[in-house]
N, C-alpha and C positions, 0 to 999 in steps of 0.2 A: 503493499499500500504506499503510496507517496505520502509524504508528510502532510497531515491534516491540521494545520494551525488554527488555533482559536475557534472561530465560528464554524469553519469547514468540519473541523472534528466534532464539534457539538451536533451539527446537522446530521452527519454520518452516524453518530450514536443514537439520535433520535429515530432515523431510519431503522437501525437494528433493533431497537426496542418495539417500534411499530410492528415490525415483522414477527419478533418473538411473541409479543402479547397477542397478535392477531391469531395465534395458534389455539388460544382459549376463548371459550364462549362467554365472554365478559360484555355485557351490554352497557351502552353509553360511556365507553371508554375512549378517550382521546388522548394521545400523546402529543404534547406541545414542546415548542423550543423557546426559550428566552422568555420565561415567565416571571413576573414580579410578584412576590408575596409579602404581605405586610405582617411584621412580627408584633409580639406583645408590647414591645418598647415603642412601637410606632415606626420603626425603621423598615424601609423597603429591602428585601433580599431578592437579588437576580438569581433565578434557577435556570441552569442550562437546559435541562430536559425534565418535564414534569407530566404526571398523570395522576388521576384519581378515579375512583369508582365506588359505588354503594354495593355492599354485600351484606344481606341479612339486617338491613337497616343501618349499618354503620359505613361511614365514608372513610376510604382507605385513601392516603395520600402518599406519594412517592416522589422524592426530588433526587435527581442524578447530577452530580458535579462531574464535569467532562474535562480532563486536562491532558493535552497532548504534550507532555513533558518528555524530555531526553533522558532523564535520570529518574531514580527512584523517588516516589513522593515521600516528604518528610511529615514528621508528626505534626509540625505546625500547621500544614495545610488541612490536616484532618481535624485539628482543634478548631481552626476558622470555620470549616464547614459544620462541625458539631454545634458551634455556638449560634449559627444561623438556624439550624434545625431546632435548637432548643428555643429560640426566640419565636419561631413560627408555631411550634407545638403540634403534637399530634400527626407527625409526619415521619415516614421511614426514608432513610437516607442511603444512597449508593454513590460510592466514589469510583469513577471509571477512568482509567489511564492505559497507556500502552506498555510501559517499561516494568513497573513493580512498585513495591512499597518498602521503606525502611522498617526495621524491626520495631522501633518504638511506634510508628504509625500503625502497625498491626495490632499492637497491645492495646493502644488507645482506642482504635476502632472497635475492637472486640468487646471492651468494656462499656462502650457507648451504644452499641448494637448497630453500627454502621457496617454495611457490606462493602468490602473492598474487591473490586474486580478489575481485571486486565482484559483488553481486547486484542486479539491476533487476527490480522487480515492480509498479511503479506504473503502471496503465493503459497497458499495452503495446499499441501499435497497429502498422499496416502500416509506418509511418514508421520504427519502431525496427528492423523486419526489413530494410527498404531500406538503412538505415544499416550494416547488417552485410553488405550486398551480396547479400542474398537477394531473389529475384523475387517480387513480390506484385501485379504488373500485366502483363497480356498484351495486346499489340496484335494483333488478328487481322484481316488483309485477305484476305477470302475472295472468289475469284473462280472460278464453275463454269460451264464451257461445256458445254451439253447440246444433244441433239437432240430434236426434237418431230415428231409427225405423219410418222413415217418410213414410206414405202411401198417395198416391195422387188419387184423384177421379176426372174425368172430367165429369161434367154434361153437356152432349150434347143435342142439340135440335133435336131428332130423326126424328119427323114429317117434320121438315124443311129440314133436310139432305135427307131424302127419297124423298121427293117431288123434290128436286133439281137433284137427281141422277136418278130418274125414273127407267127405266128397267136395268140401268147400276150399280145397287147396288152391292157392294163388300164389303168385311170386311175392317175395317179401321185398318191399321197396322202402328204403329209408332216405328221405329227402328233407333234412333239417340240419340245424346247427348243433354242434356238440354238446351245448348245455341244455338241450332239449331231449337228448338220449339219456335214459336212466336204466340202472341196474336195480331190480326188484329183488327182495327176499321171497321166501316160500309163502309169505302172507300178503304178497303183491304190494309190500310197503318199499318206498324208494330208499335206497341205501345211499347212492351217490350218482352223479351225473357222469356222462362220459368225458366231459371237460375235466371234472374233479379227478377221475381216473387217469387221464392222460398227465396230470400234474405229479402223479406218483412215480412216473418214469424216471429212472436215475440219470442225473446228468454227467456222471463219471462211469468210466475214465474219460478225461477230456480228449476232444479232437480224435475221435475213434469212430471207424465206419463199421456197419454191419452188426450193431449190437441188438440184443433181443431182450424183451421183458414181457412176462406172461402173468396175467391176473388169473389165477386158478379158482374157478367157481363150482368146481365138480363135487365138493364135499357136502352141498346141500342144494335144494331146489333154487335156482336163481333165474330170473327172466329178464328179457330185453324189452324196454318199452319206449315208445316215441309218439309224437302227435299223429292222430288218425290211425293208430294201430289197434285192430280189434282181435288179433291173434294172440294165443298164449305161446310166446317164444321162449323156449327154455334153452339157456345158454350155459356152456360148460367152462368156456375160458375166453379171454380176450388176449391176443398176442400182438405185441409191437415189434416192428423190425425199424431200426433207425440209426442215424449218425448223431454224435455229439459235436457241437461247435463251440468254442470258447472265444468270447470277444473280451479284449482287455484293452483299457485305456487309462493311462496314468497321466494326469496334467495338473498344472497349477493355474488357477484363475485368478487374476490380480484385477481389482477394481481401480480404475483411474477415476479419482474423485477430487472435488475441491469444494470450497464453501466460500460464502461471502465473509464470514467472520466466525471466530470462536471466542466466547466470552468465558474466562475462567473466574471462579470464585476463590480468592486467595486464602480465605478464612476456613471454609468447609471443604475445599478440594473438588467441588462440583464443577460442571461446565455446561454451557449451552452452545449449540451449533446452529447457526442461521444461514440460510440459503444454501444448504447442501446440494450438490449436482454431480452426475456422473459425466465424466469426459468422454468423448468419442475415442 
C-alpha cells in the first residue's frame, strides 16, 4: 500500500470498517469520517472514524483514531485518545495504525479497554494467510480402484424355473438399470440390489486382467427379481469376470489469494480479513 498520510489513511480505514461491518445485519448503521463529538467539558473532539447503532434499546458508539505513523505508537498518543473518550463518555475506542505499539501503550490501553489494532494492506499474499494459520495449500493424494471390462453371468436353476412356468414358458428379458435388479431370499424379501452386489467385487489385486468373483446363492432358495417380472426365477450364483484398474493422482493445489487488508488486534491476537479474493 502506498503511504496513506492523514486524511487519506482515515478514509481508507473508514472504507475497511464499512466493508467489515457490512457483513453483519445491523440496521441503521452508518460509518462516518471526521465527526465532531462534544464532551462533558464542552470541548469538541474530532473523531477520525465513527459509527453508532442501537441494539436492545442501548446505543453503542465506537470511535476510531487512525494514525499513519512510521514508528510504533507511544503511550502518550493512547493517553490523549483515552482522555477524549472519557470526556465524551459511553463510547468504545479503537486505535488503528500500520506499524505497531510501544509496550507502555499496550499496557495503558488494556487497562482502559481501548482496542489496539494494526492494518496490513501491502501486497498481501498466501504467505500472510499462512502466518495466520489459514490453509492456502492442499495436498491431494487420490487413489481410485475401479473395475473394467466387467462380464456378468447369472447361473439360473432352469429346471426349477421350467417347472414353475409350465406351459407359460417365455424368454427371460432383463431391461433395466442395476439398482432395479434384486436378489430375494426364500421368503421373496429383498436382500440386496445387483448394484450393491457389484460393489462387493474385490478391487485387488490392482491392475490385473481376467479376475473372477462369484456370489454363491446355492445354499438356500434365492430368486432374481426386476421390474415387470412375473416369473419365479431361482438363481444359484452370480459370476463376474473383470479387470482391475488403479488410477493414482498425487498433486499439491495452491490457492493464489490476496485481500484488501488484514486488521490485527494487538491485545487479543485476533484478526479480520477484508476483501479476500482469489487470483487467476
